[in-house]
KOLKOLNU-720652 format. One record per atom (N, C-alpha, C, O): y, x, z negated. Coordinates in steps of 0.02 Angstrom, whole numbers, padded with zeros to 5 digits, always signed. Each point is the difference from the previous one (the first is absolute). Layout:
BEGIN
YXZ;...
% end
This chain:
BEGIN
-00090+00813-01126;-00020-00004+00070;+00071+00015+00046;+00058-00016-00015;-00080+00050+00076;+00055+00005+00054;+00017-00064+00027;-00041-00046+00004;+00111+00041+00020;+00007-00067+00039;+00068+00015+00031;+00031+00050-00018;-00008-00087+00060;+00060+00010+00038;+00050-00057-00019;-00015-00060+00004;+00075+00084-00024;+00049-00048-00007;+00071+00021+00037;+00006+00054+00027;+00045-00100-00029;+00068+00017+00035;+00055+00025-00041;+00027-00041-00037;-00008+00096+00038;+00053+00027-00048;+00054-00049-00001;+00018-00031-00050;+00008+00026+00113;+00062-00055+00006;-00003-00023+00067;-00017+00038+00046;+00035-00106-00034;-00013-00028+00067;+00028+00038+00050;+00058+00021-00006;-00093-00008+00058;+00028+00036+00062;-00061+00015+00051;-00044-00039+00015;+00054+00109+00010;-00040+00022+00052;-00068+00020-00025;-00017-00018-00056;-00029+00060+00098;-00061+00024-00019;+00008+00048-00058;-00042+00003-00045;+00103+00041+00047;+00017+00052-00046;-00010-00036-00071;-00012+00036-00048;+00015-00096+00040;+00008-00026-00082;-00077-00016-00021;-00011-00020-00057;-00041+00028+00103;-00077+00001-00027;-00009+00054-00042;+00025+00053+00016;-00056-00058-00065;-00030+00057-00039;-00060-00016-00036;-00001-00051-00033;-00054+00092+00036;-00059+00007-00044;+00022+00022-00063;+00037+00050-00006;-00063-00093-00053;+00022+00017-00062;-00062-00035-00048;-00037-00043+00023;+00032+00065-00085;-00040-00019-00048;+00017-00064-00033;+00055-00005-00028;-00103-00054+00030;+00002-00056-00046;-00042-00017-00036;-00053+00030+00011;+00050-00075-00062;-00051-00004-00050;-00056-00037+00041;+00013-00039+00046;-00080+00054-00067;-00052-00029+00020;-00004-00075-00013;+00015-00021-00056;-00034-00022+00104;+00004-00082-00013;-00060-00020-00034;-00054+00029+00008;+00066-00083-00050;-00059-00033-00027;+00000-00074+00025;+00049-00037-00001;-00098+00022+00020;-00003-00075+00033;+00007-00061-00039;-00043+00000-00044;+00083-00058+00043;+00023-00038-00034;-00063-00053+00021;-00043+00015+00041;+00045-00082-00080;-00037-00052+00011;-00009-00021+00078;+00047-00014+00037;-00103+00013-00023;-00028-00017+00071;+00013+00056+00049;-00006-00014+00060;+00022+00070-00074;+00019+00055+00040;-00057+00057-00003;-00040+00011-00046;+00046+00018+00102;-00062+00065+00012;+00056+00071+00006;+00053-00002+00031;-00074+00050-00060;+00027+00069+00014;-00036+00037+00059;-00061+00001+00000;+00099+00030+00051;-00033+00016+00051;+00024+00072+00007;+00059+00015+00002;-00117+00032+00004;+00033+00066+00018;-00011+00004+00085;-00050-00002+00036;+00121+00008-00024;+00024-00009+00069;-00013+00066+00045;+00026+00055-00011;-00071-00071+00067;-00021+00058+00040;+00050-00002+00059;+00021+00053+00025;-00002-00111-00002;+00065-00009+00056;+00027-00056-00015;-00023-00049-00029;+00090+00062+00058;+00044-00056-00006;+00039+00005+00070;+00004+00053+00032;+00025-00114-00013;+00032+00007+00067;+00072-00021-00006;+00023-00034-00045;+00015+00062+00102;+00076-00003+00010;+00021-00065+00033;-00026-00018+00053;+00072-00017-00083;+00024-00056+00038;+00070-00009+00002;+00033+00035-00038;-00001-00076+00076;+00060-00004+00015;+00034-00025-00054;+00060+00015-00004;-00088-00058-00048;+00034-00021-00055;+00007+00061-00051;+00047-00001-00040;-00084+00048+00039;+00006+00062-00032;+00071+00035+00012;+00039+00018-00045;-00028-00011+00115;+00066+00027+00019;+00054-00035-00028;+00049+00026-00028;-00062-00102+00040;+00062-00039-00022;+00015+00002-00085;+00055+00000-00029;-00123+00003+00001;+00004+00018-00080;+00035+00063-00017;+00041+00003-00046;-00060+00052+00085;+00026+00061-00008;+00083-00007+00017;+00039+00033-00035;-00021-00062+00070;+00081-00002+00021;+00033-00050-00050;+00061-00002-00004;-00104-00039-00036;+00026-00032-00059;+00027-00082+00030;+00044-00030-00030;-00070+00008+00079;+00024-00049+00037;-00048-00060-00004;+00012-00053+00029;-00063+00063-00065;-00051-00074-00002;+00022-00040-00052;+00004-00060+00016;+00014+00075-00075;+00017-00044-00043;-00059-00031-00044;+00014-00035-00049;-00083+00049+00066;-00043-00027-00040;-00051+00043-00019;-00048-00027-00028;+00047+00087+00036;-00053+00039-00029;+00024+00031-00069;+00058+00021+00006;-00079-00014-00057;+00009+00015-00066;-00022+00066-00021;+00029+00039-00038;-00101-00027+00075;-00037+00061-00021;+00035+00059+00019;+00025+00005+00056;-00020+00047-00103;+00026+00065+00027;-00024+00030+00047;+00032+00034+00040;-00104-00044-00038;-00040+00045+00055;-00007-00038+00052;-00006-00061-00007;+00005+00090+00066;+00012-00038+00063;-00085-00019+00030;-00048+00029-00025;+00042-00069+00069;-00049-00009+00027;-00042-00075-00019;-00001-00027-00055;-00034+00001+00121;-00028-00067-00031;-00067-00011+00022;-00025-00056-00007;-00010+00110+00035;-00062-00023+00021;-00048+00066-00019;+00025+00056+00007;-00087-00062-00030;-00036+00063-00016;-00078-00012+00011;-00023-00057+00004;-00016+00115+00000;-00061-00007-00004;-00031+00048-00043;+00021+00058+00003;-00071-00073-00044;-00027+00049-00046;-00056-00016-00035;-00042-00036+00027;+00031+00060-00093;-00061-00014-00037;+00014-00033-00071;+00044+00029-00033;-00075-00085+00004;+00019-00021-00053;-00028+00045-00054;-00059+00020-00001;+00108-00003-00047;-00020+00043-00054;-00002-00030-00067;-00035+00020-00046;+00089-00085+00043;-00002-00033-00059;+00030-00076+00008;+00044-00015+00040;-00075-00030-00083;+00027-00060+00015;+00003-00049-00059;-00039+00008-00046;+00082-00058+00045;-00003-00042-00057;-00070-00032+00004;-00030-00006+00054;-00002-00021-00132;-00053-00033+00009;+00006-00059+00042;-00053-00017+00027;+00105-00020-00014;-00008-00066+00049;+00009+00025+00074;+00008-00047+00039;-00007+00097-00015;+00010+00025+00065;-00063-00015+00040;+00003-00024+00056;-00073+00041-00092;-00046-00019+00041;-00015+00049+00062;-00030-00022+00049;+00050+00085-00054;-00009+00044+00054;-00037+00066-00034;+00024+00026-00050;-00073-00007+00075;-00039+00064-00040;+00026+00062+00025;+00015+00007+00059;-00006+00050-00113;+00030+00059+00007;-00036+00028+00059;-00060-00009+00007;+00097+00045+00036;-00044+00035+00065;+00015-00040+00054;-00001+00027+00055;+00016-00087-00059;+00003-00039+00063;+00058+00020+00043;+00057+00009-00023;-00074-00001+00090;+00062+00017+00049;+00031-00059+00024;-00028-00051+00018;+00094+00065-00019;+00042-00063-00002;+00067+00001+00039;+00028+00054-00009;+00004-00091+00045;+00062+00008+00034;+00039-00073-00019;-00026-00053-00016;+00091+00068+00022;+00045-00078-00002;+00067+00028-00007;+00018+00059+00008;+00022-00120-00028;+00067+00010-00012;+00005+00000-00076;-00032-00035-00039;+00091+00093+00018;+00020-00006-00066;+00085-00006-00008;+00038+00019+00044;-00020-00042-00096;+00067-00009-00012;+00032+00063-00001;+00016+00023-00055;-00007+00004+00099;+00035+00069+00001;-00050+00051-00037;-00048-00027-00028;+00052+00091+00024;-00029+00058-00027;-00054+00030+00040;-00036+00042-00028;+00024-00060+00092;-00047+00027+00045;+00000+00067+00013;-00053+00027+00018;+00116+00012-00026;+00007+00070+00019;-00031+00036-00065;+00040+00025-00039;-00083-00022+00031;-00019+00027-00085;-00078+00013+00005;-00042-00020+00040;+00038+00060-00095;-00077+00024-00012;-00037-00064-00021;-00056-00010+00024;+00085-00036-00071;-00027-00051-00022;+00046-00064+00012;+00062-00001+00003;-00098-00042+00001;+00041-00077+00011;-00036-00064-00027;-00061+00001+00000;+00090-00049-00020;-00017-00050-00027;+00001-00058+00051;+00044-00002+00044;-00101-00055-00052;+00008-00058+00064;-00040-00048-00044;-00045+00016-00039;+00076-00088+00053;-00035-00048-00017;-00071-00003+00019;-00009+00022+00057;-00045-00044-00087;-00061+00022+00015;-00020-00064+00056;-00042+00008+00045;+00075-00061-00055;-00017-00053+00057;+00036+00010+00058;+00003-00046+00041;+00032+00107-00029;+00036+00021+00071;-00054+00054+00023;+00001+00012+00060;-00042+00017-00093;-00038+00068+00025;-00053-00032+00059;-00029-00054-00002;+00027+00099+00047;-00051-00007+00062;-00052+00051-00008;+00015+00059-00005;-00076-00080+00003;-00051+00073+00005;+00007+00030+00061;+00007-00037+00049;-00007+00097-00042;+00006+00039+00057;-00069+00000+00028;-00051+00013-00032;+00053-00029+00103;-00070-00005+00030;-00023+00076+00018;+00035+00047+00021;-00098-00048-00035;-00032+00071-00002;+00013+00051+00069;-00018+00058+00002;+00047-00090+00045;+00011+00024+00066;+00062+00026+00002;+00017+00023+00055;+00030-00021-00106;+00067+00021+00002;+00014+00048-00062;-00014-00010-00059;+00049+00071+00091;+00030+00046-00059;+00051-00024-00038;+00023-00053+00022;+00002+00073-00068;+00047-00013-00032;+00068+00001+00028;+00044-00039-00018;-00037+00080+00057;+00057+00015+00048;+00014-00061+00056;+00056-00018+00018;-00118-00010+00005;-00002-00057+00038;+00006-00056-00033;+00027-00047+00029;-00045+00040-00083;+00006-00063-00042;+00083-00005-00022;+00029-00054-00002;-00001+00107-00012;+00064+00008-00012;+00041-00041+00045;+00049-00035-00016;-00075+00044+00077;+00039-00019+00055;-00008-00082+00016;+00023-00021+00053;-00050-00018-00092;-00022-00072+00005;+00043-00041-00037;+00039-00032+00034;-00036+00025-00099;+00036-00042-00038;+00068-00039+00028;+00004-00059+00018;+00041+00103-00019;+00072-00025+00018;+00000-00026+00063;+00024-00056+00007;-00049+00088+00046;+00013-00010+00069;-00048-00065+00030;+00016-00044+00040;-00067+00052-00070;-00050-00042+00022;+00006-00075-00028;-00013-00052+00029;+00036+00064-00097;+00018-00064-00034;+00064-00050+00031;+00002-00061+00010;+00051+00120+00000;+00050-00023+00032;-00004-00037+00078;+00034-00047+00020;-00088+00085+00014;-00008-00025+00066;-00045-00072-00005;+00013-00048+00036;-00062+00047-00082;-00040-00063-00008;+00040-00057-00034;-00015-00058+00014;+00072+00072-00064;+00025-00048-00011;+00063-00038+00049;+00016-00059+00002;+00010+00112+00034;+00050-00023+00051;-00038-00024+00054;+00030-00046+00027;-00087+00059+00000;-00033-00025+00064;-00027-00069-00027;+00010-00051+00033;-00043+00047-00090;-00038-00067-00005;+00030-00045-00059;+00002-00061+00005;+00019+00093-00058;+00021-00042-00062;+00079-00028+00028;+00018-00057-00015;+00018+00095+00048;+00074-00027+00017;-00004-00014+00071;+00025-00054+00017;-00052+00092+00030;-00003-00008+00077;-00033-00042+00026;+00015-00025+00054;-00072+00008-00095;-00063-00057+00024;-00023-00001+00066;-00008-00049+00036;-00002+00124-00019;-00021+00010+00066;-00070-00025+00010;-00043+00000-00044;+00034-00024+00113;-00065-00034+00017;-00020+00030+00075;+00036+00039+00030;-00091-00060-00010;-00035+00032+00057;+00050-00015+00059;+00006+00039+00047;+00032-00098-00050;+00034-00009+00053;+00071+00028+00015;+00034-00010+00050;-00021+00045-00103;+00065+00038-00005;+00010+00058+00048;-00045+00025+00034;+00111-00005-00035;+00015+00069+00015;+00049+00027-00042;+00052-00031-00015;-00068+00091-00006;+00031+00026-00059;+00031+00062+00027;-00028+00041+00036;+00099-00038-00061;+00031+00064+00021;+00016+00040-00059;+00042-00017-00042;-00083+00081+00040;+00020+00045-00066;+00043+00061+00020;-00020+00045+00037;+00073-00047-00062;+00030+00049+00004;-00009+00070-00044;-00030+00000-00054;+00053+00047+00076;-00024+00073-00038;-00075+00017-00009;-00028+00020-00050;+00002-00033+00112;-00077-00008+00010;-00031+00070-00026;-00059-00001-00020;+00093+00055+00019;-00030+00065-00022;+00008+00009-00072;-00031+00046-00027;+00075-00091-00011;-00001+00005-00081;-00061-00017-00020;-00045-00021+00036;+00042+00033-00114;-00054-00019-00037;-00012-00072+00003;-00058-00018+00008;+00108-00027-00014;-00022-00064-00003;-00015-00022+00082;-00042-00042+00014;+00080+00074+00031;-00009-00026+00070;-00066+00019+00009;-00033-00043+00028;-00001+00100-00045;-00065+00017+00025;-00052-00040-00033;-00055-00004+00026;+00070-00030-00087;-00044-00042-00046;+00010-00069+00034;-00048-00038+00007;+00112+00022+00016;-00004-00075+00033;-00037-00002+00058;-00042-00044+00011;+00058+00097+00037;-00047-00004+00054;-00064-00006-00010;-00030-00041+00034;+00001+00075-00075;-00081-00005-00007;-00020-00067-00041;-00053-00028+00016;+00089+00004-00061;-00012-00072-00028;-00010-00053+00045;-00049-00037+00004;+00114+00036+00037;+00011-00046+00053;-00056-00010+00060;-00014-00053+00029;-00015+00122-00017;-00046+00007+00041;-00061-00018-00019;-00039-00028+00038;+00023+00045-00102;-00067-00018-00026;-00028-00071-00028;-00056-00026+00003;+00126+00002-00035;-00006-00072-00034;+00025-00052+00053;-00014-00056-00020;+00041+00057+00071;+00020-00047+00051;-00017+00022+00068;-00027+00055+00007;+00040-00089+00041;+00002+00009+00067;+00068-00012+00030;+00007-00024+00056;+00044+00041-00094;+00080-00006+00014;+00013+00065+00042;-00024+00056-00008;+00072-00079+00059;+00023+00056+00046;+00049+00047-00035;+00048-00024-00030;-00057+00086+00033;+00044+00054-00058;+00048+00036+00061;-00019+00026+00052;+00075-00033-00074;+00052+00046+00034;+00036+00034-00051;+00022-00026-00052;-00017+00091+00070;+00035+00051-00045;+00050+00042+00023;-00006+00020+00058;+00057-00001-00091;+00042+00047+00026;+00002+00067-00042;-00016-00005-00060;+00032+00060+00081;+00005+00063-00029;+00044+00042+00041;+00012-00019+00057;+00014+00072-00079;+00054+00046+00037;-00031+00064+00037;+00037+00041+00026;-00116-00033-00022;-00023+00061+00030;-00061-00024+00046;-00029-00052-00018;+00006+00085+00075;-00058-00022+00019;-00057+00017-00037;-00051-00033+00008;+00052+00085-00050;-00058+00020-00050;-00014-00049-00042;-00060-00011-00010;+00111-00032-00025;+00001-00063-00035;-00036-00051+00035;-00051-00028-00018;+00087+00019+00073;-00030-00064+00043;-00073+00010+00023;-00033-00050+00013;+00007+00110-00006;-00062+00018+00028;-00047-00019-00065;-00050-00036+00009;+00066+00060-00074;-00026-00009-00053;-00016-00078-00013;-00057-00024-00007;+00117-00011+00006;-00002-00074+00003;-00052-00030+00030;-00038-00039-00029;+00032+00055+00089;-00046-00023+00068;-00066+00012-00031;-00045-00042-00003;+00040+00113-00024;-00083-00003-00024;-00019-00036-00076;-00057+00000-00024;+00108-00025-00003;-00013-00045-00054;-00009-00077+00028;-00021-00042-00040;+00037+00026+00100;-00004-00063+00024;+00062-00034+00018;-00006-00061+00010;+00059+00083-00005;+00062-00024+00025;-00016-00017+00075;-00034+00037+00035;+00061-00096-00012;-00006-00021+00074;+00057+00023+00047;-00007+00018+00058;+00056-00021-00087;+00063+00015+00043;+00049+00047-00054;+00018-00015-00057;-00005+00071+00091;+00028+00058-00045;+00070+00016+00032;+00003+00020+00058;+00054-00030-00097;+00058+00012+00030;+00045+00050-00036;+00010+00002-00061;+00018+00041+00109;+00043+00059-00030;+00076-00026+00003;+00032-00011+00051;-00013+00003-00114;+00072-00035-00010;+00047+00053+00020;+00058-00015+00014;-00077+00075-00011;+00064+00046+00025;+00002+00004+00081;+00048+00023+00030;-00096-00043-00004;+00001-00008+00085;-00006-00061+00018;+00018-00014+00058;-00038-00025-00090;+00009-00084+00030;+00029-00044-00040;+00013+00013-00059;+00001-00072+00087;+00031-00055-00035;-00066-00041-00030;-00039-00027+00039;+00029+00025-00104;-00055-00027-00031;+00005-00078+00005;-00052-00032-00002;+00109+00001+00008;+00003-00066+00007;-00018-00028+00063;-00021-00058+00007;+00032+00112+00050;-00023-00023+00078;-00069+00003+00002;-00033-00041+00031;+00005+00094-00069;-00071+00010+00013;-00036-00042-00037;-00056-00014+00020;+00079-00014-00078;-00043-00049-00036;+00004-00067+00030;-00050-00036-00001;+00104+00015+00029;+00012-00062+00049;-00055+00006+00054;-00040-00045+00015;+00042+00106+00010;-00040+00008+00069;-00077+00005-00021;-00043-00006+00044;+00028+00016-00111;-00065+00003-00025;-00032-00075-00035;-00056-00013-00023;+00110-00023+00031;-00019-00076-00030;+00030-00050+00034;+00025-00048-00029;-00024+00057+00102;+00023-00047+00050;+00067-00030-00023;+00011-00060+00007;+00028+00096-00030;+00070-00008-00007;+00004-00062-00060;+00042-00045-00001;-00094+00055-00047;-00002-00044-00063;+00026+00026-00054;+00042-00025-00037;-00072+00086+00033;+00030+00045-00063;-00058+00013-00054;-00054-00025+00014;+00057+00052-00060;-00055+00020-00045;+00005-00068-00061;+00052-00028-00017;-00115+00014-00006;+00002-00042-00048;+00021+00023-00066;+00037-00032-00037;-00066+00097+00022;+00016+00023-00054;+00030+00080-00001;-00028+00043+00034;+00078-00029-00068;+00029+00061+00001;-00002+00031-00058;+00022-00031-00048;-00047+00095+00037;+00006+00041-00069;+00048+00053+00012;-00015+00049+00034;+00074-00058-00063;+00068+00038+00009;+00011+00044-00062;+00017-00021-00055;-00028+00086+00070;+00025+00067-00052;+00061+00014+00015;+00028+00036-00041;+00014-00055+00102;+00070+00022+00008;+00059-00031-00023;+00047+00032-00023;-00049-00100+00029;+00051-00045-00024;+00062-00007+00041;-00005-00034+00051;+00065+00061-00067;+00065-00028+00023;+00003+00033+00063;+00027-00037+00042;-00047+00106-00015;+00016+00022+00069;-00054-00041+00053;+00005+00006+00061;-00050-00044-00090;-00053-00030+00053;+00014-00084-00010;-00039-00042+00022;+00087+00029-00050;+00018-00082-00011;+00002-00024+00068;-00052-00028+00016;+00091+00031+00024;+00007-00030+00068;-00061+00004+00050;-00020-00046+00037;-00009+00119-00044;-00059+00001+00047;-00060-00037-00019;-00042-00020+00040;+00037+00012-00120;-00070-00036-00020;+00033-00075+00008;-00045-00040+00014;+00097+00015-00018;+00016-00063+00021;-00024-00019+00073;-00027-00054+00014;+00040+00105+00029;-00014-00012+00073;-00086+00007+00005;-00031-00032+00043;+00002+00070-00086;-00073+00007+00002;-00045-00058-00032;-00059-00009+00015;+00091-00024-00057;-00038-00054-00026;-00003-00064+00039;+00043-00026+00034;-00108+00005-00048;+00007-00070+00036;+00025-00063-00043;+00008+00004-00061;+00002-00052+00090;+00025-00071-00032;-00052-00010-00064;-00058+00020+00008;+00075-00044-00059;-00047-00004-00064;-00040+00061-00032;-00049-00006-00036;+00079+00065+00056;-00029+00063-00014;+00007+00020-00063;+00043-00025-00037;-00081+00069+00018;+00001+00014-00091;+00031+00075+00006;-00023+00038+00043;+00067-00020-00080;+00023+00067-00003;+00005+00031-00067;+00041-00025-00039;-00075+00076+00020;-00010+00020-00070;+00044+00070+00005;-00012+00044+00043;+00054-00041-00085;+00043+00054-00012;-00024+00051-00056;+00002-00019-00058;-00022+00078+00072;-00043+00040-00041;+00041+00059-00034;-00006+00021-00057;+00051+00002+00107;+00040+00061-00011;+00070-00003+00031;+00011-00052+00031;+00036+00094-00032;+00056-00002+00017;+00021+00084+00020;+00051+00025-00024;-00087+00007+00062;+00000+00058+00026;+00076+00001+00047;+00039+00048+00006;-00035-00102+00018;+00054+00008+00045;+00068-00045-00024;+00039-00024+00041;-00034+00017-00102;+00058-00014-00038;-00009-00066-00028;-00048-00035+00017;+00094+00013-00064;-00010-00060-00042;+00053-00059+00016;-00006-00059-00018;+00063+00087+00059;+00056-00052+00010;+00002-00013+00069;-00007+00045+00041;+00017-00103-00026;+00009-00024+00081;+00066-00032+00005;+00022-00039-00043;+00008+00057+00094;+00071-00028+00016;-00001-00056+00051;-00034+00009+00051;+00067-00063-00057;+00018-00053+00043;-00078-00033+00012;-00028-00006+00055;+00006-00009-00111;-00081-00038+00016;+00024-00084+00020;+00042-00033-00030;-00076+00015+00079;+00002-00059+00018;-00062-00042-00024;-00052-00003+00033;+00061-00027-00086;-00066-00030-00029;-00025-00062+00041;-00052-00027-00019;+00082+00004+00071;-00010-00057+00037;-00056+00043+00044;-00050-00035+00011;+00046+00091+00012;-00049+00032+00039;-00065-00001-00042;-00051+00002+00035;+00040-00006-00101;-00056+00000-00040;-00024-00069+00004;-00059-00015+00010;+00116-00033-00019;-00027-00075-00024;-00019-00022+00080;-00047-00040+00002;+00074+00059+00062;-00028-00023+00046;-00069+00007+00020;-00036-00046+00018;+00017+00116-00025;-00077+00020-00001;-00040-00021-00057;-00059+00015-00003;+00091-00052-00046;-00036-00025-00064;-00046+00063-00035;-00057-00009-00023;+00086+00065+00024;-00018+00054-00025;-00019+00001-00069;+00046-00011-00040;-00114+00026+00011;-00014+00011-00064;+00014+00067-00013;-00034+00045+00027;+00090-00030-00075;+00007+00071-00012;-00004+00013-00073;+00037-00027-00041;-00085+00070+00028;-00021+00013-00079;+00012+00081-00014;-00019+00045+00037;+00052-00038-00095;+00009+00074-00019;-00047+00014-00056;-00008-00046-00041;-00027+00108+00031;-00037+00020-00049;-00010+00060-00022;+00000+00042+00045;-00010-00019-00102;-00006+00069-00035;-00073-00016-00051;-00009-00049-00036;-00027+00092+00044;-00067-00007-00028;+00020+00026-00081;-00010-00034-00050;+00036+00090+00051;+00001+00048-00063;+00037-00039-00051;-00021+00011-00056;+00067-00051+00057;+00030-00033-00063;-00033-00060-00015;+00018-00032-00050;-00080+00005+00101;-00033-00073-00020;-00036+00015-00071;-00006+00055-00028;-00017-00121+00007;-00029+00004-00073;-00070+00022+00009;-00033-00006+00051;+00014+00036-00118;-00069+00023-00010;-00052-00052+00030;-00045+00024+00035;+00048-00098-00046;-00042-00040+00010;+00003-00010+00084;-00053-00013+00029;+00102+00017+00001;+00006+00000+00070;-00029+00057+00029;-00027-00015+00053;+00022+00079-00069;-00032+00056+00013;-00076-00010-00009;-00042+00020+00040;+00030-00053-00095;-00064+00002-00013;-00047-00052+00050;-00055+00010+00024;+00095-00062-00020;-00035-00050+00050;+00004+00029+00078;-00049-00012+00034;+00095+00044-00009;-00002+00033+00066;-00059+00056-00004;-00045+00001+00042;+00047+00037-00087;-00051+00049-00006;-00071-00029+00006;-00041+00022+00041;+00029-00071-00082;-00064-00035+00000;-00021-00033+00074;-00057+00004+00022;+00100-00029+00006;-00006-00034+00074;-00011+00055+00042;-00050-00002+00036;+00093+00056-00035;-00006+00058+00043;-00074+00025-00011;-00036+00015+00048;+00015-00012-00110;-00063+00034-00012;-00063-00033+00032;-00047+00032+00023;+00054-00100-00024;-00052-00040+00030;-00001-00011+00079;-00050-00016+00031;+00104+00026-00007;-00001+00000+00081;+00008+00056+00030;-00020+00005+00058;+00050+00048-00088;+00007+00072+00023;-00044+00052-00024;-00019+00042+00041;+00003-00039-00090;-00036+00058-00028;-00085+00007+00036;-00032+00051+00010;+00018-00104-00001;-00068+00006+00045;+00017+00025+00062;-00039+00044+00019;+00091-00058+00023;+00013+00032+00062;+00013+00086-00009;-00024+00041+00039;+00062-00026-00093;+00002+00072-00021;-00067+00040-00003;-00013+00055+00023;-00032-00104-00064;-00058+00041-00025;-00039+00006+00077;-00041+00045+00003;+00049-00080+00047;-00032+00004+00062;+00028+00039+00058;-00024+00001+00057;+00081+00033-00080;+00059+00042+00038;+00026-00047+00063;+00023+00021+00053;-00030-00075-00068;+00034-00046+00053;+00086+00003-00003;+00041-00005+00046;-00032+00015-00120;+00074+00010-00010;+00005+00073-00032;-00048+00024-00030;+00104+00008+00037;+00008+00062-00034;+00052+00025-00018;+00048-00012+00037;-00036+00049-00092;+00075+00029-00015;+00018+00055+00039;-00040+00044+00015;+00106-00043+00004;+00018+00055+00045;+00054+00046-00042;+00050-00015-00032;-00079+00072+00045;+00042+00049-00051;+00027+00049+00056;-00035+00018+00048;+00104+00003-00059;+00034+00035+00038;-00004+00086-00022;-00010+00050+00035;+00021-00058-00096;+00012+00067-00033;+00002-00009-00072;+00023-00049-00029;-00055+00110-00005;-00019+00007-00066;+00052+00063-00031;+00013+00054+00028;+00013-00077-00094;+00035+00047-00020;-00018+00012-00069;-00030-00043-00031;+00048+00103-00001;-00017+00005-00070;+00059-00048-00047;+00052-00026+00020;-00079+00026-00082;+00059-00036-00044;+00065+00048-00001;+00057-00024-00001;-00069+00086+00000;+00056+00043-00008;+00057-00001+00062;+00061+00010-00002;-00107-00028+00058;+00048-00011+00069;+00016-00062+00014;-00003-00019+00058;+00024-00026-00115;+00020-00064+00008;+00073+00004+00039;+00016-00046+00038;+00021+00093-00047;+00074-00006+00040;-00025+00000+00079;+00022-00042+00040;-00066+00089-00023;-00010+00002+00068;-00031-00066+00031;+00020-00028+00052;-00071+00010-00093;-00033-00075+00010;+00062-00063+00017;-00005-00043+00044;+00056+00050-00087;+00047-00055+00008;+00040+00017+00063;+00018-00045+00038;-00004+00105-00026;+00037+00019+00056;-00039-00013+00068;+00027-00024+00050;-00093+00040-00054;-00044-00024+00051;+00008-00080+00024;+00002-00018+00059;+00001-00018-00109;+00000-00072+00004;+00077-00013+00032;+00011-00035+00050;+00022+00059-00076;+00075-00021+00024;+00014+00032+00077;+00050-00017+00032;-00094+00061-00007;+00008+00017+00058;-00033-00042+00053;+00010+00009+00060;-00047-00052-00083;-00036-00064+00025;-00037+00036+00060;+00014-00023+00056;-00055+00072-00058;-00037+00028+00042;-00078-00023-00018;-00044+00003+00043;+00033-00022-00100;-00072-00020-00018;-00033-00050+00041;+00037-00041+00026;-00103+00038-00015;-00036-00044+00019;-00052-00017-00047;-00051+00034-00004;+00062-00085-00034;-00036-00013-00064;+00025+00024-00059;+00060+00017-00004;-00102-00014-00049;+00020+00013-00068;+00015+00081-00011;-00027+00045+00033;+00076-00036-00087;+00017+00059-00029;-00037+00004-00067;+00016-00039-00044;-00058+00079+00037;-00039+00016-00063;+00014+00047-00063;+00002+00059+00019;+00005-00062-00064;+00011+00049-00064;-00067+00007-00028;-00029-00050-00022;-00005+00119+00022;-00052+00014-00029;+00009+00024-00076;+00025+00055-00008;-00039-00083-00035;+00014+00003-00077;-00053+00051-00032;+00010+00061-00003;-00061-00089-00018;-00057+00042-00021;-00052+00021+00044;-00027-00041+00037;+00012+00104-00038;-00045+00028+00062;-00073-00030-00015;-00037-00025+00042;+00026+00033-00102;-00075-00020-00025;-00002-00065+00000;+00050-00037+00004;-00117+00015-00012;-00022-00070-00003;-00019-00029+00066;-00020-00058+00004;
% end
């Protein structure tokens, strides 16, 4: 089977498509003929050799396709259209997945649309509700509103709660799109001071919950933007990992709950429980077109280098998809 791996840690030029042995499902697994996979920030980190937790030689963590083989214990019929998280190996013509983590693709979704769901929607759901405990009375600040997780989080907050949604992005185009998904207050971080705008929108109280993809460069601004007893979920570190001269008393005085999270290195059991909870609460909304995957651009598997460069340029609104198998 064709698949993508990394020749050696580095830039996009290190990505290559090569032949790998076809996979055989182990106990409790299904074998999927992959029609589409998606590009994620964690794939770039893995390509650069910085993650420390991915041992699969094939990149990629989410797929959509058709079940072509399974372990007898898997209890999913051949021919079933499924999507979900894999433990690496998504950028390939075939991938294996624990059967209890597979989600049946709603009939109204294409494979490409389905591939745009697992990682970003599960991350958004986890951070908003499992970790962030978002309620109807809250105000949530969602950074990187035009990203895959950002577009998912705006929709989930809008459809599952009555919370006030504030988001940041770096262009009018991205902000207009965020508004169309349900964001109440949209802030251009390149032209405005987002802490000032957040305080203005919350009667100087600050946000109850912050979903932070940026990290170090937003540390002080997030502290200004969060209310006393607020919850702050750190999902990414696009703005750096190290903060100089941090005064922890500022965190303590506001009694801020700061949680860091990564979904990819979580246990199989955790991913199973999260997937099942998400499936109960959100898949019905997807079937009714109340929540939708957002696709920015689709690339062929052979154009994987270009797909990674597109993500690194940070111009995308929504997900970047790799089309693997044309048929199916």
